N, C-alpha and C positions, 0 to 999 in steps of 0.2 A: 504494500500499499504506499501511497505517496505521502510526502510531508503535508500536502494540502489536505489529504484525508485525515491525517492525524490532527491537524489544526482544526478542522471542521468538527471532528469528534470531541476535541477538548472544548471548543466553544459551546457545543451542545451540552456537554456535561456541566460546565460552569453555569450555563443558563438554568439548568434544572436545579442547581443548588439554591437558587433564589436568595442569594446573599445581598445584604445591604452594606454600603460602606460603613465602617465602624472604627473603633479605636485601634491604634497600632498594638501589636503584641498578640493578637489572636493567632491560633495555630490551627492548621489543617493537616490531617494525616493522609498521605497518599501511599498506596500499596505499590511495592516494587517486587521484582523477582530476581533471584540470583542466577537462575539458569533458564534457558529456553524451555526445558521440560517443565519446570515449575510454572512458567507462564501458561503453557498450553494445558497444564492440568486444570487450571482455573478458568481459562478462556481458550478453548480448543482452536478457535479460528484466528487467534492473534499471535503475532511473533513478539518476542521480548524486545526487539529493536523498535517496533512500532509502538509498543506500550511505553517504552522510554520516551519516545517523541511525544506521545500524548501527554505524559506526565510533565515533560518540560514545558509544553504549552500551557497546561493547567496551572503549573506553579507560577509561571510568568504572569498569567492573567490574575491570579489570586493576589500576587504581590502588588502588581501595578494598580489594579482597579479597586481592590478591597483591603489593602494594607494587611493582608494575611500572610503569616510566615508558614512555610511548608516543612513538615517533618515527613520523612520517608520511612516506611515500615516494610521490611522484606518478609514475605510470608512464604510458607512451603507446604507441601502436602502433609507433613508431620503435624503442623499447626492445625490444619483442617481436620485431620483424623482425631486429634485430641478434642476438638470442638464437637465432632459428631457424637461422641459419647454413646456409642452403641446404636445410633440410628443408621438406617441403610444409606449407603452412598448414592448420590445422584448428581448428574451434571448440573442441574439447576441449583442444588445446595452448594456445590463448589463455587459457582458464580456469586450466589448470595453471600457466602462467607467472605469472599474477596471484596465484594461491593460494600458489605457492612463495615469493613475495616477502614473505609475512607469516610472521614467525618471531621467536623470541627471539634477540637479538643477543648 
């Protein structure tokens, strides 16, 4: 996917956050992945490189428009399996887990 696709995805994501400009010092946690396999575990159709591009655009927008600092959190399948706590694995749950880790702190 192209850089423009990553920028468009980031713009859509930030718009869905519905943030208002606020005081400096607010923090937002973004999910990152250490390996290509980790990224594809949570988002089967995304490459880790594309996800890094999206994260860079999101971070830039949050800093410039909303005065929000970004903290990155690397997640792995092991984190997900601990969160499952005996529930059945599902692709939708993997995505939900990753998405839920991204939020204002």
